[in-house]
KELUMVEX-546866 format. One line per field, with one value per residue (C-alpha): residue in three letters; x, y, z. Coordinates in Angstrom, 2 decimals. Layout:
BEGIN
res: ALA;...
x: X;...
y: Y;...
z: Z;...
//
This chain:
BEGIN
res: UNK;UNK;UNK;UNK;UNK;UNK;UNK;UNK;UNK;UNK;UNK;UNK;UNK;UNK;UNK;UNK;UNK;UNK;UNK;UNK;UNK;UNK;UNK;UNK;UNK;UNK;UNK;UNK;UNK;UNK;UNK;UNK;UNK;UNK;UNK;UNK;UNK;UNK;UNK;UNK;UNK;UNK;UNK;UNK;UNK;UNK;UNK;UNK;UNK;UNK;UNK;UNK;UNK;UNK;UNK;UNK;UNK;UNK;UNK;UNK;UNK;UNK;UNK;UNK;UNK;UNK;UNK;UNK;UNK;UNK;UNK;UNK;UNK;UNK;UNK;UNK;UNK;UNK;UNK;UNK;UNK;UNK;UNK;UNK;UNK;UNK;UNK;UNK;UNK;UNK;UNK;UNK;UNK;UNK;UNK;UNK;UNK;UNK;UNK;UNK;UNK;UNK;UNK;UNK;UNK;UNK;UNK;UNK;UNK;UNK;UNK;UNK;UNK;UNK;UNK;UNK;UNK;UNK;UNK;UNK;UNK;UNK;UNK;UNK;UNK;UNK;UNK;UNK;UNK;UNK;UNK;UNK;UNK;UNK;UNK;UNK;UNK;UNK;UNK;UNK;UNK;UNK;UNK;UNK;UNK;UNK;UNK;UNK;UNK;UNK;UNK;UNK;UNK;UNK;UNK;UNK;UNK;UNK;UNK;UNK;UNK;UNK;UNK;UNK;UNK;UNK;UNK;UNK;UNK;UNK;UNK;UNK;UNK;UNK;UNK;UNK;UNK;UNK;UNK;UNK;UNK;UNK;UNK;UNK;UNK;UNK;UNK
x: -17.76;-16.49;-14.86;-16.12;-14.10;-16.30;-14.45;-13.80;-14.87;-11.61;-8.26;-4.83;-3.64;-0.68;0.46;3.00;5.02;4.25;2.01;-1.94;-3.16;-6.18;-9.17;-8.06;-4.15;-1.51;1.07;4.54;5.69;8.65;8.16;11.26;9.59;8.91;5.38;4.86;6.49;3.72;1.14;1.59;2.00;-1.35;-2.80;-1.61;-3.22;-6.26;-7.97;-4.97;-6.09;-5.02;-5.33;-3.13;-2.93;-0.84;1.42;0.29;3.17;4.14;4.21;8.18;6.35;3.32;2.29;-1.49;-4.27;-4.04;-0.75;-2.48;-5.27;-8.54;-9.58;-7.52;-8.01;-8.06;-5.81;-5.71;-2.12;-2.29;1.19;3.78;7.53;9.08;12.86;15.56;16.09;12.11;11.41;8.88;8.12;4.78;1.64;-1.10;-4.25;-6.59;-10.29;-12.14;-12.13;-12.30;-13.11;-10.86;-13.55;-11.78;-8.55;-7.86;-4.17;-2.62;0.40;-2.32;-3.67;0.40;0.58;-2.46;-0.21;2.90;0.93;-0.78;2.40;3.36;0.66;1.40;5.04;3.06;1.13;-2.48;-2.92;-6.29;-6.85;-4.47;-6.35;-7.86;-4.33;-3.24;-5.94;-5.61;-2.17;-2.91;-6.41;-6.87;-10.31;-8.88;-12.21;-12.36;-9.32;-9.98;-12.78;-11.41;-8.54;-10.82;-13.49;-10.45;-7.71;-9.56;-10.38;-12.36;-16.00;-16.06;-13.16;-14.86;-18.09;-16.22;-14.63;-17.46;-19.67;-16.70;-17.74;-14.76;-12.49;-8.57;-10.33;-10.92;-7.94;-6.32;-8.44;-7.12;-3.42;-4.01;-6.05;-3.43;-0.68;-1.75;-2.92;0.61;1.82;-0.38;0.59;4.58;4.35
y: 16.08;12.83;13.01;10.18;9.74;8.89;5.65;5.62;2.81;1.53;2.29;0.90;-2.06;-2.45;-6.09;-6.45;-9.54;-9.02;-5.79;-6.05;-2.76;-2.50;0.32;3.43;1.77;4.07;1.92;4.07;2.88;3.69;3.86;2.78;0.72;2.45;0.90;2.31;5.17;5.48;4.40;6.89;9.91;8.55;8.33;11.86;13.48;11.29;10.60;10.08;6.69;2.89;-0.01;-2.61;-6.11;-9.12;-11.18;-14.89;-16.50;-19.37;-16.04;-14.55;-11.40;-10.76;-11.50;-12.04;-11.47;-15.46;-14.25;-12.20;-12.69;-11.30;-8.86;-5.70;-2.39;0.98;3.65;7.18;9.42;11.38;12.10;12.21;13.50;13.32;12.39;13.43;10.14;9.46;7.63;8.80;7.83;8.26;7.40;5.45;5.40;2.27;3.73;0.14;-3.17;-4.31;-7.37;-7.19;-8.43;-7.43;-6.26;-3.79;-3.77;-0.41;-2.21;-3.53;0.71;1.36;-1.51;0.24;3.51;2.07;0.21;4.11;5.29;3.14;3.90;7.79;6.51;5.08;8.86;7.25;9.54;11.28;14.67;16.71;17.80;13.87;12.99;14.88;13.80;10.49;9.87;10.81;8.89;6.65;5.97;2.40;1.49;4.90;4.08;0.80;1.65;4.65;2.84;0.00;2.36;4.37;1.76;-1.55;-1.85;-5.22;-4.32;-8.28;-8.04;-4.08;-5.94;-8.59;-5.50;-4.03;-7.18;-8.09;-6.44;-7.78;-5.01;-7.03;-9.12;-6.31;-4.60;-7.72;-8.28;-4.23;-4.92;-7.94;-6.66;-3.32;-5.30;-7.22;-3.66;-2.44;-5.16;-5.03;-1.10;-1.70;-4.34
z: 16.01;14.43;11.10;8.29;5.55;1.58;0.59;-3.15;-5.36;-6.12;-4.57;-4.74;-3.30;-1.45;-0.69;1.73;3.80;7.91;7.97;8.96;9.36;11.58;11.20;13.61;13.59;12.59;10.03;9.15;6.13;3.73;0.31;-2.35;-5.13;-8.25;-8.32;-4.53;-5.56;-8.39;-6.35;-3.76;-6.11;-7.25;-3.88;-3.06;-6.41;-5.59;-2.32;-0.35;0.50;-0.23;0.86;2.41;2.28;4.03;1.63;1.93;3.94;0.85;-1.62;-1.33;-3.94;-5.01;-8.72;-8.41;-6.10;-5.01;-3.29;-0.78;1.48;0.46;3.42;4.11;5.31;3.26;5.21;4.87;4.53;7.54;6.51;3.89;3.76;0.06;-0.13;-2.01;-3.42;-4.49;-2.02;0.66;4.33;5.36;8.27;6.75;9.36;9.18;8.01;7.22;6.33;2.87;1.03;-2.32;-5.04;-8.73;-8.90;-12.17;-13.14;-14.39;-15.93;-18.47;-19.08;-19.20;-21.80;-23.90;-23.65;-24.90;-27.84;-28.52;-28.85;-31.38;-33.19;-33.00;-34.60;-37.35;-37.71;-36.77;-33.61;-31.59;-32.47;-30.10;-27.58;-26.76;-27.03;-24.24;-22.17;-22.94;-21.49;-18.29;-18.22;-15.01;-16.06;-17.73;-18.97;-20.98;-21.92;-23.62;-25.20;-26.54;-28.15;-29.22;-31.15;-32.96;-33.60;-33.65;-38.08;-37.74;-36.82;-35.16;-32.62;-32.02;-30.65;-28.83;-26.97;-26.77;-24.76;-22.69;-19.24;-17.44;-17.30;-17.17;-19.55;-21.98;-21.83;-22.68;-25.57;-26.65;-25.86;-28.25;-30.80;-30.88;-31.04;-34.20;-35.63;-35.28;-36.93;-39.22;-40.07;-39.19;-42.32
//
């Protein structure tokens, strides 16, 4: 009987120099960078999948999606061994070719949460049950909408966030407006 993997709508991507993962092939990886440790923890807690993309030869490291090729492979973590120093060794099995269409920048979500923490120090926070939920939120669209609806005072700005369909742009708007709100609240 053939094993069929249900692929997620979204998956983290790991751009690497010199590494190309093919469907059905195995790729051993050593995970040591903090951002990839975080990505691995997320993948293990959810679908056990992430994408591998080849870093463009002219890019020393990646900063934007232009720094790696737009076709990669989504893979399934077949084995993972954590080490005492927080690093991990794993075997990733390629499942299917993917074309990267859009990128959610998780650091934008982290920045929104940092600004929320600043609101909490100013005495403005969500109800306790929601507050606990927000810190573990992985749905960035929900996070952006919740923060905008709760903490952005100006209705015109709230409307701008509502109308923005591109999630990265929406997150950037929320960050901009929350910074201004915390600046005003601190003054």
